[in-house]
C-alpha positions in Angstrom: -17.3 1.7 8.0 -18.0 -0.7 5.2 -17.9 0.0 1.4 -21.7 -0.1 1.5 -21.5 3.0 3.8 -19.5 4.9 1.1 -21.6 7.1 -1.2 -20.7 8.5 -4.6 -19.1 11.6 -3.1 -16.9 9.5 -0.7 -15.8 7.3 -3.6 -15.1 10.3 -5.8 -13.0 11.8 -3.0 -11.0 8.6 -2.7 -10.5 8.4 -6.4 -9.3 12.0 -6.7 -6.9 11.5 -3.7 -5.5 8.3 -5.3 -4.9 10.2 -8.5 -2.9 13.0 -7.0 -3.4 13.7 -3.3 -0.6 16.2 -3.2 -2.0 18.5 -5.9 -5.7 17.9 -5.4 -7.3 20.6 -3.3 -10.6 20.2 -1.6 -11.9 22.9 -4.0 -10.9 20.8 -7.0 -12.6 17.8 -5.5 -15.7 19.8 -4.7 -15.9 20.9 -8.3 -15.7 17.3 -9.5 -18.4 16.1 -7.0 -20.8 19.0 -7.3 -20.4 19.7 -3.5 -19.0 22.5 -1.4 -15.3 22.8 -0.3 -16.4 22.4 3.3 -18.3 19.2 2.6 -15.3 17.7 1.0 -13.0 18.7 3.9 -15.5 17.2 6.4 -15.8 14.0 4.3 -12.0 13.7 4.2 -11.8 14.1 7.9 -14.4 11.4 8.4 -12.7 9.0 6.0 -9.5 9.6 7.9 -11.0 9.1 11.4 -12.8 6.0 10.2 -9.5 4.6 9.0 -10.5 4.4 5.3 -7.8 6.9 4.4 -4.8 5.5 6.3 -2.4 8.3 5.3 -0.7 10.0 2.5 2.6 9.0 1.0 4.9 9.7 -2.0 5.1 7.2 -4.8 8.8 6.7 -5.1 10.6 5.4 -8.2 13.2 3.4 -6.3 15.1 2.6 -9.5 15.6 6.3 -10.4 16.4 7.1 -6.8 19.4 4.7 -6.8 17.8 1.5 -5.6 17.2 -0.5 -8.8 16.5 -3.9 -7.2 13.0 -4.7 -6.0 12.6 -8.1 -4.6 9.5 -10.0 -3.6 10.1 -12.6 -0.9 7.4 -15.1 -0.4 7.6 -16.4 3.2 5.9 -18.9 5.4 5.2 -18.2 9.0 3.1 -20.0 11.5 -0.5 -18.9 11.1 -1.0 -17.6 14.7 2.2 -15.5 14.5 2.1 -14.1 10.9 0.2 -11.0 11.7 2.2 -10.3 14.8 5.5 -10.4 12.9 4.6 -7.7 10.5 5.9 -4.7 12.6 9.2 -6.5 13.1 9.5 -7.3 9.4 8.8 -3.7 8.5 11.7 -2.8 10.8 14.3 -4.7 8.6 16.5 -2.2 6.7 15.4 -2.3 3.0 11.9 -3.6 3.6 9.2 -1.3 2.2 6.1 -3.4 2.5 4.6 -6.6 4.0 1.4 -8.2 2.9 -0.4 -10.9 4.9 -1.7 -13.6 2.5 -4.5 -15.8 3.7 -4.4 -18.6 1.1 -1.6 -20.9 0.1 1.5 -22.1 2.0 3.3 -18.8 1.6 1.4 -16.4 3.9 3.6 -13.3 3.9 4.8 -11.3 0.9 7.8 -9.0 1.8 9.0 -6.4 -0.6 12.5 -5.1 -0.3 14.6 -2.6 -2.3 18.3 -2.1 -2.6 21.2 -1.1 -4.8 22.6 -4.6 -5.2 22.3 -8.2 -4.1 24.4 -7.3 -1.0 21.5 -5.1 0.1 18.8 -7.8 -0.4 20.7 -10.8 1.0 20.6 -9.4 4.6 16.9 -9.0 4.3 16.4 -12.6 3.5 18.8 -13.6 6.3 16.9 -11.5 8.8 13.6 -13.2 7.7 15.3 -16.6 8.2 16.6 -15.5 11.6 13.0 -14.6 12.6 12.0 -18.2 12.0 10.4 -17.6 8.7 10.8 -19.8 5.7 11.7 -17.9 2.5 10.0 -20.1 -0.1 10.6 -17.9 -3.2 12.3 -14.8 -4.3 11.2 -12.8 -7.3 13.0 -9.9 -8.9 10.6 -7.2 -10.1 11.4 -5.1 -13.2 8.6 -2.5 -12.7 5.8 -1.7 -10.4 2.9 0.6 -11.4 -0.3 1.5 -9.6 -3.6 3.1 -10.6 -6.6 4.5 -8.6 -9.2 1.8 -7.8 -11.7 2.1 -10.7 -14.8 1.5 -8.6 -14.1 4.8 -6.8 -14.3 6.6 -10.1 -17.4 8.8 -10.4 -20.0 7.2 -12.8 -18.7 3.6 -12.2 -21.7 1.5 -11.4 -19.9 -1.9 -11.3 
């Protein structure tokens, strides 16, 4: 399903779920969209089965939960292997995300969290042991997200 296949109701559902999926009932979303509760539930099921909604997760404040370091590691992998390496990289203790980059020499962005340098250093070493080049490391102070504005009802951008 392409973005062109999403209508205003689908986009409003996605926006509402990005705002607060845990506390947003299908009835709440139905009220926002002017549809029925059953329509919203069916739409959510379709968005899930089409892979548009990949899952639901908690947004964790790692600093407050005892892991104050968030490190971005920019890595270089061979182009044919970079996508295949992602599951193995996600298996490294402390890694919370991997992004495949398609421009530039650094083509993988690995995010790791830990209590101290001694938690992050083994992540970098594991990446090196996998044959990756760690080109840069960036320590992140904060990380915030927001729902995608084009899913917001009334946005005609």
